[in-house]
PATI-470010 format. One record per residue (C-alpha): y negated, x, z negated. Coordinates in Angstrom, 1 decimal, m for minus. Each point is the difference from the previous one (the first is absolute). Example, Ala and Ser with C-alpha at 12.3 -4.5 7.8 and 13.67 -1.06 7.14 Angstrom:
REM residues 2
SITE        y        x        z
SITE      4.5     12.3     m7.8
SITE     m3.4      1.4      0.7
//
This chain:
REM residues 413
SITE        y        x        z
SITE     18.8     32.6     17.0
SITE     m2.2     m3.0      1.0
SITE      1.9     m2.3     m2.4
SITE     m0.6      2.5     m3.0
SITE     m3.7      0.0      0.9
SITE     m0.3     m3.9      0.4
SITE      1.7     m1.0     m3.1
SITE     m2.9      1.2     m2.3
SITE     m2.3     m1.9      2.4
SITE      2.1     m3.2     m0.3
SITE     m0.1      0.4     m3.9
SITE     m3.7      0.4      0.1
SITE     m0.6     m3.0      2.0
SITE      2.0     m2.2     m2.1
SITE     m1.8      1.4     m3.1
SITE     m3.3     m0.7      1.5
SITE      1.0     m3.4      0.9
SITE      1.2     m0.7     m3.6
SITE     m3.1      1.5     m1.4
SITE     m2.0     m2.4      2.2
SITE      1.8     m3.0     m1.5
SITE     m0.2      1.2     m3.5
SITE     m3.8      1.1      0.0
SITE     m1.3     m2.9      1.6
SITE      1.4     m2.5     m2.7
SITE     m3.3     m0.5     m1.8
SITE      0.0     m3.8     m1.2
SITE     m2.1     m0.1     m3.2
SITE      1.3     m2.4     m2.6
SITE     m2.2     m1.4     m2.9
SITE      0.5     m1.6     m3.4
SITE     m2.3     m2.9     m0.8
SITE     m1.4      0.0     m3.6
SITE     m0.9     m3.3     m1.9
SITE     m3.1     m1.7      1.1
SITE     m3.0      1.6     m1.7
SITE      1.5      3.3     m1.0
SITE     m2.0      2.7      1.8
SITE     m2.1      2.9     m0.6
SITE     m3.8     m0.8      0.1
SITE     m0.7      2.6      2.7
SITE      1.0      0.9      3.6
SITE     m0.7      3.0      2.0
SITE      1.9     m0.6      3.3
SITE     m2.8     m2.3      1.4
SITE     m0.2     m3.9      0.2
SITE      0.3     m2.2      3.1
SITE     m0.6     m3.7      0.7
SITE      3.1     m1.5      1.8
SITE     m1.1     m3.1      2.0
SITE      2.2     m2.9      1.3
SITE     m0.5      1.3      3.5
SITE     m1.9      2.9      1.7
SITE     m3.8     m0.4     m0.5
SITE      0.3     m3.1     m2.4
SITE     m2.1     m0.1     m3.2
SITE      2.8     m2.2     m1.7
SITE      2.5      2.0     m2.1
SITE      3.7     m0.2      0.3
SITE      0.7     m2.6     m2.7
SITE      4.0      0.4      0.1
SITE      0.9      2.7     m2.5
SITE      3.1      1.0      1.8
SITE     m2.1      0.6      3.3
SITE     m2.6      1.8     m2.0
SITE      2.5      2.2     m1.6
SITE      1.7      0.9      3.5
SITE     m3.4      1.0      1.7
SITE     m1.1      1.9     m3.2
SITE      3.4      1.7     m0.2
SITE     m0.7      1.2      3.7
SITE     m3.2      1.5     m1.0
SITE      1.6      2.0     m2.9
SITE      2.8      1.1      2.3
SITE     m2.8      1.2      2.5
SITE     m1.2      2.3     m2.8
SITE      2.5      2.7     m0.9
SITE     m1.7      0.7     m3.3
SITE      0.1     m3.6     m1.0
SITE      2.2     m0.8     m3.1
SITE     m0.8     m3.6     m0.7
SITE     m1.9     m3.0      1.3
SITE     m1.5     m3.0     m1.7
SITE     m0.9     m3.3      1.6
SITE     m2.6     m2.7     m1.2
SITE      0.3     m3.7     m0.2
SITE     m2.7     m1.8      2.0
SITE     m1.4     m1.5     m3.0
SITE     m1.7      3.4     m1.1
SITE     m1.6      0.8      3.3
SITE     m3.3     m1.9     m0.5
SITE     m0.7      1.8     m3.3
SITE      0.7      3.3      1.8
SITE     m2.3     m0.8      2.8
SITE     m2.7     m1.1     m2.5
SITE      0.0      3.2     m2.0
SITE      1.1      2.8      2.3
SITE     m1.6     m1.4      3.3
SITE      3.6     m0.2      1.7
SITE      3.4     m1.3     m0.8
SITE      3.4      1.6      0.3
SITE      3.4     m1.5     m0.7
SITE      2.0      3.3      0.7
SITE     m0.4      3.2     m1.9
SITE      2.1      3.3      0.3
SITE      0.6      2.6     m2.7
SITE      0.9      3.7      0.3
SITE     m0.3      1.5     m3.3
SITE      2.0     m0.7     m3.2
SITE     m2.4     m1.6     m2.5
SITE      0.1      0.8     m3.7
SITE      1.2     m2.9     m2.2
SITE     m3.4     m0.8     m1.4
SITE     m1.0     m1.4      3.6
SITE      2.9     m2.6      0.0
SITE     m0.8     m3.6     m0.7
SITE      2.4     m2.7     m0.8
SITE     m1.8     m3.4      0.6
SITE      2.8     m1.7     m1.8
SITE     m1.1      1.5     m3.3
SITE     m3.4     m1.7      0.2
SITE      1.2     m3.2     m1.7
SITE     m2.6     m2.7     m0.5
SITE     m2.9      2.6      0.1
SITE      0.6      2.5      2.6
SITE     m2.7      2.5      0.7
SITE     m1.6      0.7      3.5
SITE      2.5      2.6      1.0
SITE      3.0     m2.4     m0.7
SITE     m1.8     m2.8      1.9
SITE     m0.4      2.0      3.0
SITE      3.4      1.6     m0.2
SITE      1.7     m3.5     m0.1
SITE     m0.6     m0.6      3.7
SITE      1.7      3.4      1.0
SITE      3.5      0.9      0.7
SITE      1.2      3.7      0.2
SITE      2.9      1.2      2.1
SITE      1.2      3.6     m0.9
SITE      1.8      2.2      2.5
SITE      3.3      0.9     m1.1
SITE      0.8      3.7     m0.9
SITE      2.4      0.3      3.0
SITE     m2.7     m1.0      2.4
SITE     m2.4      2.3     m1.6
SITE      2.3      3.0      0.8
SITE      1.1     m0.7      3.4
SITE     m2.9     m1.9      1.9
SITE     m3.0      2.4      0.9
SITE     m0.5     m1.6      3.5
SITE     m2.6     m2.5      0.9
SITE      1.2     m3.4      1.0
SITE     m1.8     m2.6      2.0
SITE     m2.8     m1.6     m1.9
SITE     m0.8     m3.7     m0.1
SITE     m2.6     m1.2      2.5
SITE     m1.0     m2.9     m2.2
SITE     m1.5      2.3     m2.7
SITE     m3.4      1.6      0.4
SITE     m1.3      2.8     m2.3
SITE     m2.5     m1.0     m2.7
SITE     m0.1      3.0     m2.2
SITE      1.2      3.7      0.8
SITE      2.5      1.8     m1.8
SITE     m1.5      2.3     m2.6
SITE      1.0      2.6     m2.5
SITE     m1.3     m0.5     m3.7
SITE     m1.0      2.8     m2.2
SITE      1.0      0.5     m3.5
SITE     m3.4     m1.0     m1.2
SITE      0.2     m3.3      2.0
SITE      3.4     m0.8     m1.4
SITE     m1.3      0.5     m3.7
SITE     m2.8     m2.2      0.8
SITE      2.0     m2.6      1.4
SITE      2.6     m0.1     m2.7
SITE     m2.8     m0.5     m2.5
SITE     m1.2     m2.9      2.1
SITE      3.5     m1.5      0.0
SITE      0.3      0.7     m3.8
SITE     m3.2     m2.1     m0.6
SITE      1.4     m3.0      2.0
SITE     m1.7      0.6      3.4
SITE     m3.6     m1.1     m1.1
SITE     m1.9     m0.4      3.5
SITE     m3.1     m1.5     m1.8
SITE      0.1     m2.8      2.5
SITE      0.5     m3.5     m1.1
SITE      0.3     m1.6      3.4
SITE      2.6      2.5      1.0
SITE      2.0     m0.3     m3.3
SITE     m0.2     m3.8      0.4
SITE      1.4      0.2      3.6
SITE      2.7      2.3     m1.1
SITE      0.8     m2.6     m2.8
SITE      0.5     m2.7      2.5
SITE      2.1      2.3      2.2
SITE      2.3      0.9     m3.1
SITE      0.5     m3.5     m0.6
SITE      1.0     m0.9      3.5
SITE      2.1      3.1      0.5
SITE      1.8     m0.7     m3.4
SITE      0.8     m3.4      1.2
SITE      1.4      1.0      3.3
SITE      2.3      2.5     m1.8
SITE      1.2     m2.6     m2.5
SITE      0.9     m2.4      3.0
SITE      1.7      2.7      1.8
SITE      3.9      0.3     m0.2
SITE      0.9      2.9     m2.3
SITE      3.7      0.4      1.0
SITE      0.9      3.7      0.3
SITE      2.5     m0.9      2.6
SITE     m2.5     m1.7      2.2
SITE     m2.5      2.8     m0.3
SITE      2.9      2.5      0.9
SITE      0.9     m2.0      2.9
SITE     m3.4     m0.3      1.3
SITE     m0.6      3.8     m0.4
SITE      3.2      0.5      1.9
SITE     m0.9     m2.2      2.7
SITE     m3.5      1.6      0.3
SITE      1.8      3.3      0.4
SITE      2.0     m1.2      3.0
SITE     m3.0     m1.8      1.5
SITE     m2.3      3.2     m0.4
SITE      2.2      1.9      2.4
SITE     m2.4     m1.2      2.6
SITE      0.0     m0.8      3.6
SITE      0.0      3.7      0.8
SITE      3.2      0.9     m1.8
SITE      1.8     m3.1      1.4
SITE     m1.0      1.2      3.7
SITE      1.2      3.5     m0.9
SITE      3.4     m1.5     m1.3
SITE      0.4     m2.0      3.2
SITE     m0.7      3.1      2.0
SITE      2.6      1.8     m2.3
SITE      2.7     m2.8      0.8
SITE     m0.8     m0.1      3.7
SITE      0.3      3.8      0.5
SITE      3.1     m0.1     m2.1
SITE      1.6     m2.7      2.0
SITE     m0.7      1.8      3.2
SITE      1.3      3.2     m1.2
SITE      3.2     m1.2     m1.5
SITE      0.6     m3.2      1.8
SITE     m0.7      1.4      3.6
SITE     m0.1      3.8      0.2
SITE      2.7      0.5     m2.6
SITE      2.5     m2.2      2.0
SITE     m0.9      1.8      3.2
SITE      0.6      3.3     m1.6
SITE      3.2     m1.0     m1.6
SITE      1.6     m2.1      3.0
SITE     m1.8      1.7      2.9
SITE      2.6      2.5      0.6
SITE      2.5     m2.7      0.4
SITE     m1.9     m1.3      3.1
SITE     m0.9      3.1      2.0
SITE     m0.8     m2.1      3.3
SITE     m2.5     m2.1     m1.9
SITE     m1.6      2.9     m2.1
SITE      0.0      3.6      1.7
SITE      0.8      2.9     m2.2
SITE     m3.4      1.6      0.3
SITE     m1.4     m3.1     m1.5
SITE      2.0      0.4     m3.3
SITE     m2.3      2.9     m1.7
SITE     m3.1     m2.2      0.9
SITE      1.5     m3.1     m1.8
SITE      1.0      2.3     m3.1
SITE     m3.5      1.5      0.0
SITE     m1.8     m3.5      0.2
SITE      2.4     m1.3     m2.8
SITE     m1.2      2.8     m2.2
SITE     m3.6     m0.3      0.6
SITE      0.1     m3.8     m0.6
SITE      2.2      0.5     m3.2
SITE     m2.6      2.5     m1.2
SITE     m2.9     m2.3      0.8
SITE      1.8     m2.7     m1.8
SITE      0.3      2.1     m3.2
SITE     m3.6      1.1      0.1
SITE     m1.3     m3.6      0.2
SITE      2.3     m0.8     m2.9
SITE     m2.6      2.0     m2.0
SITE     m2.5     m2.8      0.6
SITE      2.5     m2.8     m0.9
SITE      2.0      1.5     m2.9
SITE     m2.2     m1.7     m2.5
SITE      1.1     m3.3      1.2
SITE      3.7      0.7      0.5
SITE      1.1     m2.2     m3.1
SITE      0.8     m3.6      0.0
SITE     m1.8     m2.8     m1.9
SITE      2.5      0.2     m3.0
SITE     m0.8      3.9     m0.3
SITE      3.2      1.3      1.2
SITE     m0.3      3.6      0.6
SITE      3.6      0.8      0.7
SITE     m0.2     m1.4      3.4
SITE     m3.1      2.0      0.6
SITE      1.4      3.5     m1.1
SITE      3.1     m0.6      2.1
SITE     m1.9     m0.9      3.1
SITE     m2.1      3.3     m0.5
SITE      3.0      2.2     m0.7
SITE      2.0     m1.3      3.0
SITE     m3.1      0.4      2.2
SITE     m0.5      3.5     m1.0
SITE      3.7      0.8      0.6
SITE     m0.1     m1.8      3.2
SITE     m2.8      2.3      1.3
SITE      1.8      3.0     m1.1
SITE      3.0     m1.2      1.9
SITE     m2.2     m0.6      3.2
SITE     m1.4      3.3     m0.2
SITE      3.5      1.7      0.0
SITE      1.1     m2.1      2.9
SITE     m3.2      1.0      1.9
SITE      0.7      3.5     m0.7
SITE      3.6     m0.3      1.2
SITE     m1.2     m1.5      3.3
SITE     m2.7      2.6      1.0
SITE      2.5      3.1      0.0
SITE      1.5      0.2      3.6
SITE      2.1      3.0     m1.2
SITE      2.2     m2.2     m2.0
SITE      1.3     m3.0      1.7
SITE      3.6      0.1     m1.0
SITE      2.1     m3.2     m0.5
SITE     m0.4      0.4     m3.7
SITE     m3.7      0.2      0.3
SITE     m0.1     m3.1      2.0
SITE      2.1     m2.0     m2.6
SITE     m2.2      1.4     m2.9
SITE     m3.2     m1.2      1.9
SITE      1.6     m3.5      0.9
SITE      1.2     m0.2     m3.6
SITE     m3.4      0.7     m1.4
SITE     m1.5     m2.7      2.2
SITE      2.4     m2.5     m1.1
SITE     m0.6      0.6     m3.7
SITE     m3.9      0.0      1.0
SITE      0.5     m3.4      1.5
SITE      1.9     m1.4     m3.0
SITE     m2.4      1.4     m2.4
SITE     m2.9     m1.3      2.1
SITE      1.4     m3.5     m0.2
SITE      0.0      0.2     m3.6
SITE     m3.5      1.4     m0.2
SITE     m1.4     m2.6      2.5
SITE      1.7     m3.0     m1.8
SITE     m1.0      1.2     m3.7
SITE     m3.6      0.6      1.2
SITE     m0.1     m3.5      1.4
SITE      1.3     m1.3     m3.3
SITE     m2.8      1.9     m2.0
SITE     m2.6     m1.1      2.3
SITE      1.0     m3.7     m0.2
SITE      0.2      0.1     m3.7
SITE     m3.3      1.8     m0.5
SITE     m2.0     m2.2      2.5
SITE      2.1     m3.3     m0.6
SITE      0.6     m0.1      3.9
SITE      2.9     m0.4      2.4
SITE      2.9      2.3     m0.3
SITE      0.7      1.4      3.4
SITE      3.0      2.2     m1.2
SITE      2.5     m2.7      1.3
SITE     m1.6      0.1      3.4
SITE      0.4      3.8      0.1
SITE      3.8     m0.4     m1.2
SITE      0.5     m2.3      2.8
SITE     m1.4      2.5      2.5
SITE      2.2      2.6     m1.6
SITE      3.2     m1.9      0.6
SITE     m1.0     m1.0      3.5
SITE     m0.7      3.7      0.7
SITE      3.4      1.0     m1.4
SITE      1.7     m2.6      2.0
SITE     m1.8      1.1      3.3
SITE      1.0      3.7     m0.7
SITE      3.6     m0.9     m0.7
SITE      0.2     m2.3      3.0
SITE     m1.6      2.6      2.1
SITE      2.7      2.6     m1.2
SITE      2.8     m2.3      0.8
SITE     m1.6     m0.9      3.3
SITE     m0.2      3.6      1.0
SITE      3.7      0.7     m1.1
SITE      1.2     m2.9      2.0
SITE     m1.9      1.2      3.1
SITE      1.2      3.5     m0.6
SITE      3.6     m1.2     m0.3
SITE     m0.3     m1.9      3.3
SITE     m1.4      2.9      1.7
SITE      2.7      2.3     m1.4
SITE      2.9     m2.4      1.2
SITE     m1.6     m0.2      3.4
SITE     m0.5      3.7      0.2
SITE      3.7      0.4     m1.1
SITE      1.3     m2.5      2.6
SITE     m1.9      1.8      2.6
SITE      1.1      3.3     m1.0
SITE      3.6     m1.2     m0.2
SITE     m0.2     m1.5      3.5
SITE     m1.4      3.3      1.4
SITE      2.8      1.9     m1.7
SITE      2.6     m2.1      1.4
SITE     m1.4      0.3      3.6
SITE      0.1      3.7     m0.3
//
């Protein structure tokens, strides 16, 4: 009766763990547009991203600037795109607007009339095209828009300059008319500063390598770097808990019954429950690390296998734990099933730990600890087998002595 009641509970626990892993995967991906192609408007707010906290010097490296601006966009669930500005344009912005921003966010989808392509300016670009040449836009991919609705950590290097705002239809029409007329600010000094910025930004763009493979490689590398210290720490915790659960507790639950003098029978249930709890914690933590479970070459097969085996392993440990907490069923078959489940969990656990070490090493380009774990596994197996043989040898000697004593006693009688 208890088993019938507990099975739905086990299924619910596994389902919740799987949901925790699936729902927390919220890594946003972006597509970079050609330089100078961007709407001449932003409604998500603008920021100044400095070289270090409190500095008045902007981040000059476009890769670092993009990483920090992306964090600000990920922190805003409504953000659909972000644009970054080259340092050459900041002096003109500070002169005209009183403040300079090198990171702006977008929320709405703007009408086509607001989009500027600075490359179309030719030899006589208008003011809109001059200013847009220094900006680069990154659009959030559709898949990210549909699944990511949680705030991520924002950059500590970017301070707010202009708050997010919602534009009325009247303001949009007025702005589209302003763009159509070439963005005439009626300020000769500002237009001269924008012309200088345009020439400098255009020269920088022409000097930059334009190979699509290089851009894609940098974007992919940035994706892995943006997993952040927090995610890496969570992944380390995921691995440590998994190694303890399947490298120490699972072997104890599998091999413990073979050594009753070392591990008392009443401790078996506690070991099974502890294994289940740690396995559950390991799967839940995986929700914080799933976004990084892919090697540097983008191989997702290893990631999916690792996750599937992990959930199957959690279900197996659940069933093993249930079998150990029912004192009314302690038959020889029950003991064999529990021990067999423990051996299978131990075997699956070896795969999980070593494959997790491989994914971690590939993602963060660090040492692969899987071989060390395999060495520990072989040592453990040798110890168990050696212990079993030693016990059989001792039992055989004891039985021989008992037989000899019993035979002598029988002869004396």
